N, C-alpha and C positions, 0 to 999 in steps of 0.2 A: 322064584322067590325066595332065593338064595340067599341072595345079594344082603335081602333088608332082618334074616334073622341072624346076622352077626351084631356086633357092638358094634356101631364109633366112633370116630375118636376128632369129632369136631372141639373148639374152641369156643364153644358159645357164648362165654363169659368174658373173655380175651374181648369179644368183639361187640361186646354190652356197648361202651360209649358211644363209636360208631352209628349202636342200632337202636341208641336214645334218643341219641342228636334227630335222624329219619323218622319216628316215632314226631317228637315236638314241633320241626316243620310244618311236618301233615299235619298233627293237630291245630298248631299257629291259621295256616291254613286252612282249615275248612270253620275253625272257628271266624276267618275272613270271608271265607263265603257268605255264611250262615248271616255274618249281618246283611253283607253288600246285597246277592244275588238273592236270599233268603230260600224260604220252600218255595216249591211248585204247589200248593196244597190243592189231593180232591176234595171234591163236593161234598164228602162229609168233613170238612173243616171249613169250608167257607160257605156251605149253603149253595143249591142250585135242584133240578128237578131233573129225574132220572124217570126216562119213558121206556119199556121195555116194549115192543114189538116182532111178531113173526112172520116169515115169510113161505111162498108156496115150495118155493126154491133158494137155493147161495143167493147169499142178500152179498149184493154189490155195494162192498162199505166207503170204496171209494167213492162211487156215484156218491153216495149219503154224504158226506161226508162236502164234497164240490154244493149241494143240493142247500144245504143247511148254510154253508157259508153263505149264499145267494144271497139270503134269505135272514141274514145279523147274526148268525153263530159262529162265527169264525172257528173260536174254540171250541167246540164240543168237541168232546171225546164219542166215537161212534167205533165199539167192539162185539162181537161175535158171544156170544155164554152157554152154554149148552151143546149146541150144533152150529154148523155153518149156516142155518136157518134161522136162529133165533140171537137179537139184534141189541144190546143197547147201547142207550143216547145218556150220556152225561153233560147237563149246560149246567155253565154259572149260573147264581141265583142275581138276580136285579130285580126292582120294581115289579118289574111285570110276569119276570118270570114262575109266578105260580096262579097266571089267570088260563083262561081256558083257550083263549088263541093263542095263547104260544102254545098250547096240544096242539092246537090244529096248522100252524102253521108245522110243524113238525110231523105229520102225518101225512099233510098232503108233499111235502118234500118225500116221503114214503114212498104215499103214490106214483108219486111219478116215477120212482125208479121202479116199482111193480107194484098195479092196482091190487094184487093179492093179498097187500101184506093186510096185519088185523093186531088191533092195540092192544097188547096184555095187560101193562100197568102201569101208572104215574103217580109219583111220589114228589112231592115236594121237601127239600131241608133246608128250615129256616137258619141264617146263620147265627143264632143264637147257641141253636143246640152245637151247629161246628165251633161254635169255640166251647163249651163246655167238655167235647171231644177234646178237643186239642188238651185241655188243661185235663182231662182222666187220663189220657194217655202217656204223658208227661209223668202227670202221677205216678200211674201204675212204673212206668223205667223208673224213680225214683226209690219208689216202694221197695225193688226187685232188688237193688243196688244197693239199701239199706238192711236187705235180710238175706242176702248174702254174704257183708261182709259180717253178720250177725252166726251166720252159720258157722264160714272158712275161724274165728274167732274162737268159738266151740270146739270145733272138729279138730283145728291145730294148734294155733298161736293166732297172735296179735299181728304180728308184721307179716306172718307169710297173708293175714286178711286183707291186711292196706295196702298188698301186692296183687292181690286178685282183685281187689275193686279198681284197682290202678289201670288192671287190663282192660276192665269190663269199659270202664268210662273213656278210653283207647279206645277198645273197636267201638263204643255207640256216637260217636265225636268222628270218626272218619269212615264212618254207614252214612249219616248224616249228610256230613262231608259232603263224600261221591256223590248223595241224591241234591244235593243245593246247586254243588258246582257244574253238574250233567243236566238240571231243570227237567229230571224224570219226576211224573206226576207220585206222590207221596198223602199215598190215604189208608185205610184202615189195615188194607193188607199188608201195607211196605211197613205198619207202623207193629202187625202181629209177628212178620221177618225181623223185624229190631230186636222184642223183648223173645223170639227165640235163638237171635244166636247171645245175649246177652246167659242162655242156658246153656247154648251148644260149649261158645266162648270158656264157658267157668266149668262145667265137664273136662275140658282138654286138660286145664291148671291144677284142678285138683288131682286126674290122674298125675301129675308132672312131681307135684306140693309132697303126693301119702311117698313115692318114690325116694322125693328131697326128704324124707322127714327119716324114712326108714334108711335110708344112706347115713344121716346122720347122729341116728345114734348105731347105727355098724361100723364103722370106718371110725375113728378118731387120732387120726394120721395123720392127715389131710386138710386142708385151707376147706372152708365152708366157700368159694366155689370152686375149688375142687370137685371138688366132693357133687355141686349143681350142675357142672358138667359131665360127671361121669355118669347123673340120674337123667339129664336130658339127654346122655345120649344112648340111655338102656330105653328110652320111651320114647328114642326117634322114630323107630319100624313103625310104633303100634300107631302113632301120632299121621304121620302121612298116611297109612291105612285106610285109617278114618275117617279123613281129609278127604282125602284122594276117591276115595267110592262118596261119601259125601256128596262129592260135588257135582260125580261123575252123574250122580238122577239126579242133579241140582237142572244139571247144563242141558240133557233131556226134557225134563219142566220146562224150559225156559224155548226150548227149539217145536218142544210139541206139545205143549201146555194151551194155546193158546197169551192170547192180549190179554184177558181179565188174569192173568197172577203173573203175567211177567213181570210187572214190581215188588211179587213175592220173592219171585226166582231168583232177579239180580241182586237185592235188597241181601238174601241170602250167601248168593254165591259170595261178595263183596265180603259179610258177616264172616263168613267161615275160613275165607282166608285171612282176613286179618285178624281173627279166634285164633290160625294155625300158629304166624308168627308173635301174636304178645302173647301167648301161653310159655313160648320162650322165651323173648326180647323184650316183657313188659315184667311178668307177673314176679318171673326170678329172680331179676335183677333190682327192680324195688327190694325187694326179700333179703336182699344180698344188700343193697344199702343202710338198710335200718341193724345190720348187721346180729340179723338171726345168726343162731349156732345151735348147738347138741347143745347147751345147759337148758335153754328155753322153753327145750323138750321134758326136761328132768319134771319130775313132779316135786313141790314144795320140800323142804328135807325136817324133819319135823323136831322142835329147841328142847332142850333140856327137861325144862319143867313140865311140856306135853308123856314125853317118854317115863320121870316121872307120874303121872299121872294113871297111866294104863294099867291093871291091874296085875 
């Protein structure tokens, strides 16, 4: 790890216009995909039926999916949870999905696969509940961004706060755009991952901003862009180590965690990668574009009338 202990000399700020252009293109593509393709919302948002069942041996998920398609549920989501013998089935909502007829149809398919299957739980989620969850999720994301804006403005300075929030909005849009473009299921676990991405990206940005503030107050003979470059290079090893180890864990979760948390791990993998990029190429360039300087970080000087009033 000796190479990570040495400060690099990469001209990040010199390439900021190229990076901002790439980010702008990705955000525009994400917005277009969100409007054209939309999101593949899970039943938590659209409404539907959840059925849990237990098998005496390993469940054949392929056979279950085929059987459900034959009885009229081609879009059913079939996953293991807990163990290979436990299965959760999610069906889209319709006028018929709340009745016992649907439960009997599904159990008939499961008994054809294995006669020893047992029903564990049947739950119906109405479309109205799904709409409320979608609205609550959007409000939670907006509230988190506003609180972060206030925190960074208080902790550093408003120009840094705008840069931090710009990076977070960038991360959220690109992560949502990825799920829209790939049409992967977007459920509550993915929404939780998006909120976690906001926290992770903010942590990376705060670490970089802290070093930039320290160097702005310490180094007076260089431009703000040069000081930002120096600060990012000084923190690059820490950023890469943190992101690298986090992504290793997320890859393990994706490969071995099963289908139930695959969306969660994919969202975090995309978010951590994009968040690492944005803490360097979005947050700092925005603050630089707002002309942040050491003067902004100085405490305000007291005028003569205030000094005369002192005892």
